[in-house]
All heavy atoms as atom14 arrays in JSON, in Angstrom:
{
  "sequence": "MANRMRANHTCLAESLERKNIISDPRCRCGCEEESLNHVLWNCGLLEPQREAMMERL",
  "atom14_mask": [
    [1, 1, 1, 1, 1, 1, 1, 1, 0, 0, 0, 0, 0, 0],
    [1, 1, 1, 1, 1, 0, 0, 0, 0, 0, 0, 0, 0, 0],
    [1, 1, 1, 1, 1, 1, 1, 1, 0, 0, 0, 0, 0, 0],
    [1, 1, 1, 1, 1, 1, 1, 1, 1, 1, 1, 0, 0, 0],
    [1, 1, 1, 1, 1, 1, 1, 1, 0, 0, 0, 0, 0, 0],
    [1, 1, 1, 1, 1, 1, 1, 1, 1, 1, 1, 0, 0, 0],
    [1, 1, 1, 1, 1, 0, 0, 0, 0, 0, 0, 0, 0, 0],
    [1, 1, 1, 1, 1, 1, 1, 1, 0, 0, 0, 0, 0, 0],
    [1, 1, 1, 1, 1, 1, 1, 1, 1, 1, 0, 0, 0, 0],
    [1, 1, 1, 1, 1, 1, 1, 0, 0, 0, 0, 0, 0, 0],
    [1, 1, 1, 1, 1, 1, 0, 0, 0, 0, 0, 0, 0, 0],
    [1, 1, 1, 1, 1, 1, 1, 1, 0, 0, 0, 0, 0, 0],
    [1, 1, 1, 1, 1, 0, 0, 0, 0, 0, 0, 0, 0, 0],
    [1, 1, 1, 1, 1, 1, 1, 1, 1, 0, 0, 0, 0, 0],
    [1, 1, 1, 1, 1, 1, 0, 0, 0, 0, 0, 0, 0, 0],
    [1, 1, 1, 1, 1, 1, 1, 1, 0, 0, 0, 0, 0, 0],
    [1, 1, 1, 1, 1, 1, 1, 1, 1, 0, 0, 0, 0, 0],
    [1, 1, 1, 1, 1, 1, 1, 1, 1, 1, 1, 0, 0, 0],
    [1, 1, 1, 1, 1, 1, 1, 1, 1, 0, 0, 0, 0, 0],
    [1, 1, 1, 1, 1, 1, 1, 1, 0, 0, 0, 0, 0, 0],
    [1, 1, 1, 1, 1, 1, 1, 1, 0, 0, 0, 0, 0, 0],
    [1, 1, 1, 1, 1, 1, 1, 1, 0, 0, 0, 0, 0, 0],
    [1, 1, 1, 1, 1, 1, 0, 0, 0, 0, 0, 0, 0, 0],
    [1, 1, 1, 1, 1, 1, 1, 1, 0, 0, 0, 0, 0, 0],
    [1, 1, 1, 1, 1, 1, 1, 0, 0, 0, 0, 0, 0, 0],
    [1, 1, 1, 1, 1, 1, 1, 1, 1, 1, 1, 0, 0, 0],
    [1, 1, 1, 1, 1, 1, 0, 0, 0, 0, 0, 0, 0, 0],
    [1, 1, 1, 1, 1, 1, 1, 1, 1, 1, 1, 0, 0, 0],
    [1, 1, 1, 1, 1, 1, 0, 0, 0, 0, 0, 0, 0, 0],
    [1, 1, 1, 1, 0, 0, 0, 0, 0, 0, 0, 0, 0, 0],
    [1, 1, 1, 1, 1, 1, 0, 0, 0, 0, 0, 0, 0, 0],
    [1, 1, 1, 1, 1, 1, 1, 1, 1, 0, 0, 0, 0, 0],
    [1, 1, 1, 1, 1, 1, 1, 1, 1, 0, 0, 0, 0, 0],
    [1, 1, 1, 1, 1, 1, 1, 1, 1, 0, 0, 0, 0, 0],
    [1, 1, 1, 1, 1, 1, 0, 0, 0, 0, 0, 0, 0, 0],
    [1, 1, 1, 1, 1, 1, 1, 1, 0, 0, 0, 0, 0, 0],
    [1, 1, 1, 1, 1, 1, 1, 1, 0, 0, 0, 0, 0, 0],
    [1, 1, 1, 1, 1, 1, 1, 1, 1, 1, 0, 0, 0, 0],
    [1, 1, 1, 1, 1, 1, 1, 0, 0, 0, 0, 0, 0, 0],
    [1, 1, 1, 1, 1, 1, 1, 1, 0, 0, 0, 0, 0, 0],
    [1, 1, 1, 1, 1, 1, 1, 1, 1, 1, 1, 1, 1, 1],
    [1, 1, 1, 1, 1, 1, 1, 1, 0, 0, 0, 0, 0, 0],
    [1, 1, 1, 1, 1, 1, 0, 0, 0, 0, 0, 0, 0, 0],
    [1, 1, 1, 1, 0, 0, 0, 0, 0, 0, 0, 0, 0, 0],
    [1, 1, 1, 1, 1, 1, 1, 1, 0, 0, 0, 0, 0, 0],
    [1, 1, 1, 1, 1, 1, 1, 1, 0, 0, 0, 0, 0, 0],
    [1, 1, 1, 1, 1, 1, 1, 1, 1, 0, 0, 0, 0, 0],
    [1, 1, 1, 1, 1, 1, 1, 0, 0, 0, 0, 0, 0, 0],
    [1, 1, 1, 1, 1, 1, 1, 1, 1, 0, 0, 0, 0, 0],
    [1, 1, 1, 1, 1, 1, 1, 1, 1, 1, 1, 0, 0, 0],
    [1, 1, 1, 1, 1, 1, 1, 1, 1, 0, 0, 0, 0, 0],
    [1, 1, 1, 1, 1, 0, 0, 0, 0, 0, 0, 0, 0, 0],
    [1, 1, 1, 1, 1, 1, 1, 1, 0, 0, 0, 0, 0, 0],
    [1, 1, 1, 1, 1, 1, 1, 1, 0, 0, 0, 0, 0, 0],
    [1, 1, 1, 1, 1, 1, 1, 1, 1, 0, 0, 0, 0, 0],
    [1, 1, 1, 1, 1, 1, 1, 1, 1, 1, 1, 0, 0, 0],
    [1, 1, 1, 1, 1, 1, 1, 1, 0, 0, 0, 0, 0, 0]
  ],
  "atom14_positions": [
    [[37.79, -123.25, 82.68], [38.1, -123.63, 84.05], [37.47, -122.78, 85.05], [36.97, -123.24, 86.06], [39.63, -123.73, 84.19], [40.05, -124.22, 85.56], [39.39, -125.79, 85.95], [40.81, -126.71, 86.19], [0.0, 0.0, 0.0], [0.0, 0.0, 0.0], [0.0, 0.0, 0.0], [0.0, 0.0, 0.0], [0.0, 0.0, 0.0], [0.0, 0.0, 0.0]],
    [[37.5, -121.47, 84.78], [36.89, -120.51, 85.7], [35.39, -120.79, 85.88], [34.87, -120.76, 86.98], [37.11, -119.12, 85.29], [0.0, 0.0, 0.0], [0.0, 0.0, 0.0], [0.0, 0.0, 0.0], [0.0, 0.0, 0.0], [0.0, 0.0, 0.0], [0.0, 0.0, 0.0], [0.0, 0.0, 0.0], [0.0, 0.0, 0.0], [0.0, 0.0, 0.0]],
    [[34.68, -121.11, 84.77], [33.27, -121.37, 84.86], [33.01, -122.67, 85.67], [32.04, -122.77, 86.39], [32.67, -121.49, 83.47], [32.46, -120.18, 82.83], [32.35, -119.16, 83.54], [32.51, -120.15, 81.5], [0.0, 0.0, 0.0], [0.0, 0.0, 0.0], [0.0, 0.0, 0.0], [0.0, 0.0, 0.0], [0.0, 0.0, 0.0], [0.0, 0.0, 0.0]],
    [[33.84, -123.69, 85.43], [33.68, -124.92, 86.2], [33.94, -124.67, 87.72], [33.24, -125.24, 88.49], [34.62, -125.97, 85.72], [34.27, -126.47, 84.24], [35.12, -127.6, 83.85], [34.83, -128.69, 84.75], [35.24, -129.94, 84.57], [35.92, -130.24, 83.53], [34.91, -130.86, 85.46], [0.0, 0.0, 0.0], [0.0, 0.0, 0.0], [0.0, 0.0, 0.0]],
    [[34.9, -123.86, 88.04], [35.16, -123.58, 89.43], [33.95, -122.82, 90.02], [33.54, -123.09, 91.14], [36.42, -122.73, 89.56], [37.66, -123.56, 89.2], [39.17, -122.58, 88.99], [39.44, -122.01, 90.59], [0.0, 0.0, 0.0], [0.0, 0.0, 0.0], [0.0, 0.0, 0.0], [0.0, 0.0, 0.0], [0.0, 0.0, 0.0], [0.0, 0.0, 0.0]],
    [[33.4, -121.81, 89.32], [32.29, -121.08, 89.81], [31.06, -121.96, 90.01], [30.23, -121.78, 90.96], [31.92, -119.96, 88.88], [32.8, -118.72, 89.08], [32.19, -117.56, 88.32], [32.32, -117.78, 86.89], [33.03, -117.05, 86.03], [33.7, -116.01, 86.47], [33.1, -117.37, 84.74], [0.0, 0.0, 0.0], [0.0, 0.0, 0.0], [0.0, 0.0, 0.0]],
    [[30.87, -122.89, 89.1], [29.72, -123.84, 89.17], [30.01, -125.0, 90.13], [29.06, -125.83, 90.33], [29.38, -124.34, 87.79], [0.0, 0.0, 0.0], [0.0, 0.0, 0.0], [0.0, 0.0, 0.0], [0.0, 0.0, 0.0], [0.0, 0.0, 0.0], [0.0, 0.0, 0.0], [0.0, 0.0, 0.0], [0.0, 0.0, 0.0], [0.0, 0.0, 0.0]],
    [[31.17, -125.09, 90.68], [31.54, -126.17, 91.58], [31.47, -127.56, 90.88], [31.07, -128.52, 91.45], [30.74, -126.17, 92.82], [31.45, -126.95, 93.94], [32.63, -127.21, 93.88], [30.72, -127.37, 94.92], [0.0, 0.0, 0.0], [0.0, 0.0, 0.0], [0.0, 0.0, 0.0], [0.0, 0.0, 0.0], [0.0, 0.0, 0.0], [0.0, 0.0, 0.0]],
    [[31.87, -127.62, 89.62], [31.93, -128.87, 88.85], [33.38, -129.14, 88.53], [33.88, -128.8, 87.52], [31.13, -128.73, 87.58], [29.66, -128.64, 87.77], [28.9, -129.67, 88.22], [28.87, -127.58, 87.64], [27.64, -129.3, 88.35], [27.54, -128.0, 87.99], [0.0, 0.0, 0.0], [0.0, 0.0, 0.0], [0.0, 0.0, 0.0], [0.0, 0.0, 0.0]],
    [[34.1, -129.73, 89.48], [35.49, -130.05, 89.37], [35.78, -131.5, 89.44], [34.84, -132.32, 89.62], [36.27, -129.3, 90.54], [35.8, -129.91, 91.74], [36.03, -127.87, 90.56], [0.0, 0.0, 0.0], [0.0, 0.0, 0.0], [0.0, 0.0, 0.0], [0.0, 0.0, 0.0], [0.0, 0.0, 0.0], [0.0, 0.0, 0.0], [0.0, 0.0, 0.0]],
    [[37.02, -131.85, 89.33], [37.38, -133.3, 89.44], [37.86, -133.64, 90.86], [38.58, -134.58, 91.08], [38.45, -133.64, 88.42], [39.95, -132.69, 88.58], [0.0, 0.0, 0.0], [0.0, 0.0, 0.0], [0.0, 0.0, 0.0], [0.0, 0.0, 0.0], [0.0, 0.0, 0.0], [0.0, 0.0, 0.0], [0.0, 0.0, 0.0], [0.0, 0.0, 0.0]],
    [[37.52, -132.79, 91.84], [37.92, -133.01, 93.22], [36.89, -133.96, 93.86], [35.72, -134.11, 93.42], [37.89, -131.66, 93.94], [38.94, -130.65, 93.43], [38.76, -129.34, 94.14], [40.34, -131.22, 93.59], [0.0, 0.0, 0.0], [0.0, 0.0, 0.0], [0.0, 0.0, 0.0], [0.0, 0.0, 0.0], [0.0, 0.0, 0.0], [0.0, 0.0, 0.0]],
    [[37.28, -134.62, 94.94], [36.5, -135.66, 95.6], [35.12, -135.19, 95.98], [34.12, -135.91, 95.88], [37.3, -136.24, 96.74], [0.0, 0.0, 0.0], [0.0, 0.0, 0.0], [0.0, 0.0, 0.0], [0.0, 0.0, 0.0], [0.0, 0.0, 0.0], [0.0, 0.0, 0.0], [0.0, 0.0, 0.0], [0.0, 0.0, 0.0], [0.0, 0.0, 0.0]],
    [[35.05, -134.01, 96.53], [33.73, -133.46, 97.01], [32.71, -133.41, 95.82], [31.58, -133.76, 95.94], [33.99, -132.1, 97.62], [32.7, -131.44, 98.1], [32.05, -130.5, 97.12], [32.76, -130.01, 96.22], [30.83, -130.32, 97.18], [0.0, 0.0, 0.0], [0.0, 0.0, 0.0], [0.0, 0.0, 0.0], [0.0, 0.0, 0.0], [0.0, 0.0, 0.0]],
    [[33.19, -132.91, 94.66], [32.29, -132.87, 93.52], [31.96, -134.24, 92.98], [30.83, -134.52, 92.55], [32.94, -131.98, 92.45], [32.12, -131.85, 91.29], [0.0, 0.0, 0.0], [0.0, 0.0, 0.0], [0.0, 0.0, 0.0], [0.0, 0.0, 0.0], [0.0, 0.0, 0.0], [0.0, 0.0, 0.0], [0.0, 0.0, 0.0], [0.0, 0.0, 0.0]],
    [[32.94, -135.15, 92.92], [32.72, -136.45, 92.35], [31.83, -137.28, 93.23], [30.98, -138.06, 92.77], [34.09, -137.19, 92.16], [35.0, -136.53, 91.16], [36.33, -137.28, 91.15], [34.38, -136.51, 89.78], [0.0, 0.0, 0.0], [0.0, 0.0, 0.0], [0.0, 0.0, 0.0], [0.0, 0.0, 0.0], [0.0, 0.0, 0.0], [0.0, 0.0, 0.0]],
    [[31.93, -137.11, 94.54], [31.0, -137.78, 95.54], [29.64, -137.33, 95.35], [28.67, -138.09, 95.43], [31.56, -137.52, 96.95], [30.89, -138.44, 97.93], [29.64, -137.83, 98.63], [29.54, -136.57, 98.59], [28.78, -138.52, 99.08], [0.0, 0.0, 0.0], [0.0, 0.0, 0.0], [0.0, 0.0, 0.0], [0.0, 0.0, 0.0], [0.0, 0.0, 0.0]],
    [[29.44, -136.01, 95.13], [28.09, -135.47, 94.96], [27.39, -135.98, 93.69], [26.15, -136.16, 93.66], [28.14, -133.93, 94.9], [26.87, -133.16, 94.98], [27.04, -131.67, 95.01], [27.76, -131.18, 93.81], [28.97, -130.65, 93.79], [29.66, -130.47, 94.93], [29.49, -130.17, 92.65], [0.0, 0.0, 0.0], [0.0, 0.0, 0.0], [0.0, 0.0, 0.0]],
    [[28.19, -136.41, 92.72], [27.67, -136.97, 91.45], [27.62, -138.54, 91.53], [27.37, -139.16, 90.52], [28.5, -136.51, 90.31], [28.41, -135.03, 90.08], [29.41, -134.57, 89.05], [29.44, -133.07, 89.01], [30.78, -132.5, 88.84], [0.0, 0.0, 0.0], [0.0, 0.0, 0.0], [0.0, 0.0, 0.0], [0.0, 0.0, 0.0], [0.0, 0.0, 0.0]],
    [[27.91, -139.04, 92.66], [27.94, -140.58, 92.87], [28.95, -141.25, 92.03], [28.7, -142.39, 91.56], [26.52, -141.09, 92.72], [25.54, -140.67, 93.77], [25.92, -140.56, 94.9], [24.34, -140.35, 93.4], [0.0, 0.0, 0.0], [0.0, 0.0, 0.0], [0.0, 0.0, 0.0], [0.0, 0.0, 0.0], [0.0, 0.0, 0.0], [0.0, 0.0, 0.0]],
    [[30.05, -140.6, 91.72], [31.09, -141.24, 90.95], [32.03, -141.95, 91.91], [32.55, -143.02, 91.58], [31.85, -140.2, 90.1], [30.84, -139.63, 89.02], [33.09, -140.81, 89.43], [31.39, -138.52, 88.26], [0.0, 0.0, 0.0], [0.0, 0.0, 0.0], [0.0, 0.0, 0.0], [0.0, 0.0, 0.0], [0.0, 0.0, 0.0], [0.0, 0.0, 0.0]],
    [[32.26, -141.38, 93.08], [33.05, -142.02, 94.14], [32.26, -141.95, 95.4], [31.28, -141.19, 95.48], [34.43, -141.26, 94.34], [34.24, -139.84, 94.81], [35.32, -141.42, 93.05], [35.58, -139.15, 95.18], [0.0, 0.0, 0.0], [0.0, 0.0, 0.0], [0.0, 0.0, 0.0], [0.0, 0.0, 0.0], [0.0, 0.0, 0.0], [0.0, 0.0, 0.0]],
    [[32.64, -142.71, 96.41], [31.89, -142.77, 97.65], [32.43, -142.0, 98.77], [31.76, -141.86, 99.84], [31.75, -144.25, 98.05], [33.01, -144.86, 98.32], [0.0, 0.0, 0.0], [0.0, 0.0, 0.0], [0.0, 0.0, 0.0], [0.0, 0.0, 0.0], [0.0, 0.0, 0.0], [0.0, 0.0, 0.0], [0.0, 0.0, 0.0], [0.0, 0.0, 0.0]],
    [[33.65, -141.48, 98.69], [34.29, -140.83, 99.81], [34.8, -139.4, 99.36], [35.66, -139.34, 98.53], [35.44, -141.64, 100.3], [36.11, -141.13, 101.57], [35.5, -140.2, 102.18], [37.15, -141.67, 101.92], [0.0, 0.0, 0.0], [0.0, 0.0, 0.0], [0.0, 0.0, 0.0], [0.0, 0.0, 0.0], [0.0, 0.0, 0.0], [0.0, 0.0, 0.0]],
    [[34.28, -138.34, 99.98], [34.68, -136.99, 99.65], [35.97, -136.45, 100.32], [36.36, -135.34, 100.09], [33.49, -136.18, 100.05], [32.98, -136.84, 101.29], [33.16, -138.29, 100.93], [0.0, 0.0, 0.0], [0.0, 0.0, 0.0], [0.0, 0.0, 0.0], [0.0, 0.0, 0.0], [0.0, 0.0, 0.0], [0.0, 0.0, 0.0], [0.0, 0.0, 0.0]],
    [[36.6, -137.35, 101.09], [37.76, -136.95, 101.88], [39.01, -136.72, 101.01], [39.19, -137.32, 99.93], [38.14, -137.98, 102.94], [37.19, -137.88, 104.13], [37.64, -138.83, 105.2], [36.81, -139.99, 104.97], [37.0, -141.14, 105.57], [38.01, -141.27, 106.41], [36.22, -142.16, 105.33], [0.0, 0.0, 0.0], [0.0, 0.0, 0.0], [0.0, 0.0, 0.0]],
    [[39.81, -135.78, 101.52], [41.06, -135.43, 100.81], [42.15, -136.41, 101.33], [42.04, -136.98, 102.43], [41.49, -134.01, 101.21], [43.01, -133.48, 100.48], [0.0, 0.0, 0.0], [0.0, 0.0, 0.0], [0.0, 0.0, 0.0], [0.0, 0.0, 0.0], [0.0, 0.0, 0.0], [0.0, 0.0, 0.0], [0.0, 0.0, 0.0], [0.0, 0.0, 0.0]],
    [[43.18, -136.64, 100.51], [44.28, -137.51, 100.92], [45.01, -137.04, 102.15], [45.65, -137.79, 102.84], [45.34, -137.63, 99.74], [44.79, -138.41, 98.59], [45.83, -138.47, 97.45], [46.05, -137.15, 96.9], [47.25, -136.66, 96.65], [48.31, -137.34, 96.91], [47.39, -135.44, 96.17], [0.0, 0.0, 0.0], [0.0, 0.0, 0.0], [0.0, 0.0, 0.0]],
    [[44.87, -135.75, 102.52], [45.58, -135.21, 103.71], [44.81, -135.52, 104.95], [45.32, -135.32, 106.06], [45.7, -133.7, 103.58], [44.22, -132.73, 103.77], [0.0, 0.0, 0.0], [0.0, 0.0, 0.0], [0.0, 0.0, 0.0], [0.0, 0.0, 0.0], [0.0, 0.0, 0.0], [0.0, 0.0, 0.0], [0.0, 0.0, 0.0], [0.0, 0.0, 0.0]],
    [[43.57, -136.04, 104.82], [42.82, -136.46, 105.94], [41.62, -135.56, 106.25], [40.81, -135.82, 107.11], [0.0, 0.0, 0.0], [0.0, 0.0, 0.0], [0.0, 0.0, 0.0], [0.0, 0.0, 0.0], [0.0, 0.0, 0.0], [0.0, 0.0, 0.0], [0.0, 0.0, 0.0], [0.0, 0.0, 0.0], [0.0, 0.0, 0.0], [0.0, 0.0, 0.0]],
    [[41.58, -134.42, 105.56], [40.44, -133.49, 105.74], [39.12, -134.15, 105.32], [39.1, -135.03, 104.44], [40.7, -132.2, 104.9], [39.37, -131.01, 105.1], [0.0, 0.0, 0.0], [0.0, 0.0, 0.0], [0.0, 0.0, 0.0], [0.0, 0.0, 0.0], [0.0, 0.0, 0.0], [0.0, 0.0, 0.0], [0.0, 0.0, 0.0], [0.0, 0.0, 0.0]],
    [[38.05, -133.78, 105.94], [36.74, -134.4, 105.69], [36.24, -134.19, 104.26], [35.5, -135.04, 103.77], [35.68, -133.82, 106.65], [35.88, -134.23, 108.08], [35.6, -135.71, 108.29], [34.59, -136.24, 107.68], [36.42, -136.37, 108.91], [0.0, 0.0, 0.0], [0.0, 0.0, 0.0], [0.0, 0.0, 0.0], [0.0, 0.0, 0.0], [0.0, 0.0, 0.0]],
    [[36.65, -133.16, 103.6], [36.13, -132.88, 102.26], [37.19, -132.19, 101.37], [37.77, -131.24, 101.73], [34.92, -131.95, 102.4], [34.11, -131.84, 101.16], [32.85, -131.0, 101.46], [32.89, -129.76, 101.5], [31.8, -131.63, 101.58], [0.0, 0.0, 0.0], [0.0, 0.0, 0.0], [0.0, 0.0, 0.0], [0.0, 0.0, 0.0], [0.0, 0.0, 0.0]],
    [[37.45, -132.82, 100.23], [38.39, -132.27, 99.25], [37.59, -131.33, 98.3], [37.15, -131.69, 97.22], [39.03, -133.39, 98.42], [40.06, -132.82, 97.46], [40.59, -133.91, 96.54], [39.82, -134.71, 96.0], [41.84, -133.91, 96.34], [0.0, 0.0, 0.0], [0.0, 0.0, 0.0], [0.0, 0.0, 0.0], [0.0, 0.0, 0.0], [0.0, 0.0, 0.0]],
    [[37.39, -130.14, 98.77], [36.65, -129.11, 98.02], [37.68, -128.13, 97.41], [38.87, -128.14, 97.69], [35.75, -128.33, 98.97], [36.49, -127.59, 99.91], [0.0, 0.0, 0.0], [0.0, 0.0, 0.0], [0.0, 0.0, 0.0], [0.0, 0.0, 0.0], [0.0, 0.0, 0.0], [0.0, 0.0, 0.0], [0.0, 0.0, 0.0], [0.0, 0.0, 0.0]],
    [[37.23, -127.32, 96.5], [38.07, -126.31, 95.87], [38.67, -125.35, 96.91], [39.86, -125.07, 96.82], [37.27, -125.53, 94.81], [38.05, -124.54, 93.94], [39.17, -125.29, 93.22], [37.12, -123.84, 93.03], [0.0, 0.0, 0.0], [0.0, 0.0, 0.0], [0.0, 0.0, 0.0], [0.0, 0.0, 0.0], [0.0, 0.0, 0.0], [0.0, 0.0, 0.0]],
    [[37.88, -124.92, 97.8], [38.34, -124.04, 98.85], [39.46, -124.67, 99.66], [40.51, -124.07, 99.96], [37.19, -123.64, 99.79], [37.61, -122.6, 100.75], [38.2, -121.55, 100.42], [37.34, -122.8, 102.05], [0.0, 0.0, 0.0], [0.0, 0.0, 0.0], [0.0, 0.0, 0.0], [0.0, 0.0, 0.0], [0.0, 0.0, 0.0], [0.0, 0.0, 0.0]],
    [[39.29, -125.94, 100.05], [40.24, -126.67, 100.81], [41.59, -126.81, 100.0], [42.71, -126.52, 100.53], [39.76, -128.06, 101.15], [40.82, -128.96, 101.68], [41.37, -128.76, 102.95], [41.42, -130.04, 101.16], [42.29, -129.7, 103.19], [42.37, -130.48, 102.1], [0.0, 0.0, 0.0], [0.0, 0.0, 0.0], [0.0, 0.0, 0.0], [0.0, 0.0, 0.0]],
    [[41.47, -127.18, 98.74], [42.68, -127.38, 97.91], [43.41, -126.08, 97.69], [44.67, -126.05, 97.78], [42.27, -128.06, 96.58], [43.41, -128.03, 95.58], [41.84, -129.5, 96.83], [0.0, 0.0, 0.0], [0.0, 0.0, 0.0], [0.0, 0.0, 0.0], [0.0, 0.0, 0.0], [0.0, 0.0, 0.0], [0.0, 0.0, 0.0], [0.0, 0.0, 0.0]],
    [[42.71, -125.04, 97.44], [43.39, -123.75, 97.15], [43.99, -123.08, 98.41], [45.08, -122.52, 98.25], [42.37, -122.73, 96.53], [41.99, -123.03, 95.1], [40.95, -122.01, 94.66], [43.21, -123.04, 94.19], [0.0, 0.0, 0.0], [0.0, 0.0, 0.0], [0.0, 0.0, 0.0], [0.0, 0.0, 0.0], [0.0, 0.0, 0.0], [0.0, 0.0, 0.0]],
    [[43.38, -123.25, 99.55], [43.81, -122.45, 100.72], [44.26, -123.26, 101.91], [44.97, -122.68, 102.76], [42.74, -121.48, 101.13], [42.22, -120.7, 99.98], [41.01, -120.71, 99.43], [42.95, -119.75, 99.19], [40.93, -119.81, 98.39], [42.12, -119.31, 98.21], [44.33, -119.31, 99.21], [42.55, -118.34, 97.25], [44.72, -118.42, 98.25], [43.81, -117.89, 97.31]],
    [[43.94, -124.54, 102.08], [44.26, -125.19, 103.31], [44.95, -126.52, 103.25], [45.58, -126.9, 104.23], [42.88, -125.51, 104.06], [42.15, -124.22, 104.35], [42.67, -123.23, 104.71], [40.83, -124.31, 104.1], [0.0, 0.0, 0.0], [0.0, 0.0, 0.0], [0.0, 0.0, 0.0], [0.0, 0.0, 0.0], [0.0, 0.0, 0.0], [0.0, 0.0, 0.0]],
    [[44.97, -127.2, 102.11], [45.51, -128.57, 102.09], [47.06, -128.54, 102.27], [47.78, -127.85, 101.56], [45.21, -129.24, 100.71], [45.72, -130.94, 100.65], [0.0, 0.0, 0.0], [0.0, 0.0, 0.0], [0.0, 0.0, 0.0], [0.0, 0.0, 0.0], [0.0, 0.0, 0.0], [0.0, 0.0, 0.0], [0.0, 0.0, 0.0], [0.0, 0.0, 0.0]],
    [[47.48, -129.23, 103.31], [48.91, -129.33, 103.63], [49.73, -130.04, 102.53], [50.97, -129.77, 102.43], [0.0, 0.0, 0.0], [0.0, 0.0, 0.0], [0.0, 0.0, 0.0], [0.0, 0.0, 0.0], [0.0, 0.0, 0.0], [0.0, 0.0, 0.0], [0.0, 0.0, 0.0], [0.0, 0.0, 0.0], [0.0, 0.0, 0.0], [0.0, 0.0, 0.0]],
    [[49.11, -130.93, 101.74], [49.84, -131.58, 100.7], [50.22, -130.63, 99.53], [51.14, -130.99, 98.78], [48.99, -132.72, 100.15], [48.6, -133.83, 101.11], [47.65, -134.83, 100.49], [49.86, -134.53, 101.66], [0.0, 0.0, 0.0], [0.0, 0.0, 0.0], [0.0, 0.0, 0.0], [0.0, 0.0, 0.0], [0.0, 0.0, 0.0], [0.0, 0.0, 0.0]],
    [[49.57, -129.55, 99.45], [49.79, -128.62, 98.35], [50.45, -127.3, 98.76], [50.4, -126.3, 98.04], [48.48, -128.33, 97.61], [47.83, -129.54, 97.02], [46.4, -129.23, 96.58], [48.6, -130.12, 95.94], [0.0, 0.0, 0.0], [0.0, 0.0, 0.0], [0.0, 0.0, 0.0], [0.0, 0.0, 0.0], [0.0, 0.0, 0.0], [0.0, 0.0, 0.0]],
    [[51.08, -127.27, 99.88], [51.74, -126.01, 100.43], [52.74, -125.43, 99.44], [52.73, -124.24, 99.19], [52.31, -126.31, 101.85], [52.74, -125.05, 102.47], [51.65, -124.07, 102.76], [50.54, -124.51, 103.03], [51.92, -122.86, 102.7], [0.0, 0.0, 0.0], [0.0, 0.0, 0.0], [0.0, 0.0, 0.0], [0.0, 0.0, 0.0], [0.0, 0.0, 0.0]],
    [[53.69, -126.28, 98.92], [54.63, -125.68, 97.96], [53.96, -125.03, 96.71], [54.4, -123.96, 96.34], [55.57, -126.88, 97.57], [55.31, -127.89, 98.58], [53.92, -127.67, 99.12], [0.0, 0.0, 0.0], [0.0, 0.0, 0.0], [0.0, 0.0, 0.0], [0.0, 0.0, 0.0], [0.0, 0.0, 0.0], [0.0, 0.0, 0.0], [0.0, 0.0, 0.0]],
    [[52.97, -125.69, 96.19], [52.28, -125.1, 95.03], [51.49, -123.88, 95.43], [51.48, -122.92, 94.64], [51.29, -126.16, 94.44], [51.98, -127.35, 93.83], [52.25, -128.45, 94.75], [52.33, -128.32, 95.98], [52.41, -129.64, 94.26], [0.0, 0.0, 0.0], [0.0, 0.0, 0.0], [0.0, 0.0, 0.0], [0.0, 0.0, 0.0], [0.0, 0.0, 0.0]],
    [[50.99, -123.83, 96.64], [50.22, -122.66, 97.07], [51.2, -121.46, 97.23], [50.87, -120.34, 96.83], [49.52, -122.93, 98.39], [48.69, -121.84, 98.89], [47.91, -122.14, 100.21], [47.17, -123.36, 100.1], [47.54, -124.54, 100.67], [48.58, -124.65, 101.42], [46.79, -125.63, 100.51], [0.0, 0.0, 0.0], [0.0, 0.0, 0.0], [0.0, 0.0, 0.0]],
    [[52.38, -121.72, 97.79], [53.32, -120.63, 97.92], [53.76, -120.09, 96.56], [53.85, -118.85, 96.41], [54.59, -121.17, 98.69], [54.26, -121.36, 100.19], [55.46, -121.96, 100.88], [56.6, -122.11, 100.3], [55.27, -122.35, 102.08], [0.0, 0.0, 0.0], [0.0, 0.0, 0.0], [0.0, 0.0, 0.0], [0.0, 0.0, 0.0], [0.0, 0.0, 0.0]],
    [[53.97, -120.98, 95.58], [54.34, -120.51, 94.24], [53.21, -119.7, 93.65], [53.45, -118.68, 92.96], [54.69, -121.75, 93.41], [0.0, 0.0, 0.0], [0.0, 0.0, 0.0], [0.0, 0.0, 0.0], [0.0, 0.0, 0.0], [0.0, 0.0, 0.0], [0.0, 0.0, 0.0], [0.0, 0.0, 0.0], [0.0, 0.0, 0.0], [0.0, 0.0, 0.0]],
    [[51.99, -120.14, 93.83], [50.79, -119.41, 93.29], [50.69, -118.01, 93.91], [50.48, -117.05, 93.22], [49.52, -120.21, 93.57], [48.23, -119.47, 93.2], [46.73, -120.3, 93.64], [46.63, -120.05, 95.36], [0.0, 0.0, 0.0], [0.0, 0.0, 0.0], [0.0, 0.0, 0.0], [0.0, 0.0, 0.0], [0.0, 0.0, 0.0], [0.0, 0.0, 0.0]],
    [[50.91, -117.93, 95.22], [50.86, -116.6, 95.87], [51.96, -115.68, 95.42], [51.73, -114.49, 95.29], [50.85, -116.82, 97.4], [49.64, -117.59, 97.93], [48.08, -116.82, 97.44], [48.09, -115.36, 98.47], [0.0, 0.0, 0.0], [0.0, 0.0, 0.0], [0.0, 0.0, 0.0], [0.0, 0.0, 0.0], [0.0, 0.0, 0.0], [0.0, 0.0, 0.0]],
    [[53.09, -116.22, 95.15], [54.22, -115.36, 94.66], [53.86, -114.82, 93.31], [54.14, -113.63, 92.99], [55.51, -116.18, 94.56], [56.16, -116.43, 95.9], [57.41, -117.26, 95.79], [57.94, -117.43, 94.64], [57.81, -117.81, 96.83], [0.0, 0.0, 0.0], [0.0, 0.0, 0.0], [0.0, 0.0, 0.0], [0.0, 0.0, 0.0], [0.0, 0.0, 0.0]],
    [[53.23, -115.63, 92.41], [52.89, -115.14, 91.1], [51.72, -114.17, 91.12], [51.64, -113.27, 90.31], [52.52, -116.34, 90.24], [53.67, -117.19, 89.83], [53.25, -118.33, 88.91], [54.42, -119.11, 88.61], [54.44, -119.86, 87.56], [53.34, -119.98, 86.75], [55.49, -120.53, 87.27], [0.0, 0.0, 0.0], [0.0, 0.0, 0.0], [0.0, 0.0, 0.0]],
    [[50.83, -114.3, 92.09], [49.73, -113.35, 92.23], [50.25, -112.04, 92.76], [49.77, -111.02, 92.44], [48.66, -113.9, 93.17], [47.87, -115.14, 92.59], [46.9, -115.61, 93.66], [47.12, -114.72, 91.33], [0.0, 0.0, 0.0], [0.0, 0.0, 0.0], [0.0, 0.0, 0.0], [0.0, 0.0, 0.0], [0.0, 0.0, 0.0], [0.0, 0.0, 0.0]]
  ]
}
């Protein structure tokens, strides 16, 4: 998983759109791009999971 994250080969919309698997890179929260950075640090839909992750770190 770490190697896929470093290579930016994920199952997120931004990566799938770049590979022409889907046509829209937007996140369900309305952000222009569902990238790894957005999901880990900014997506409002994942705030509870982010708080739990930060507590564990």
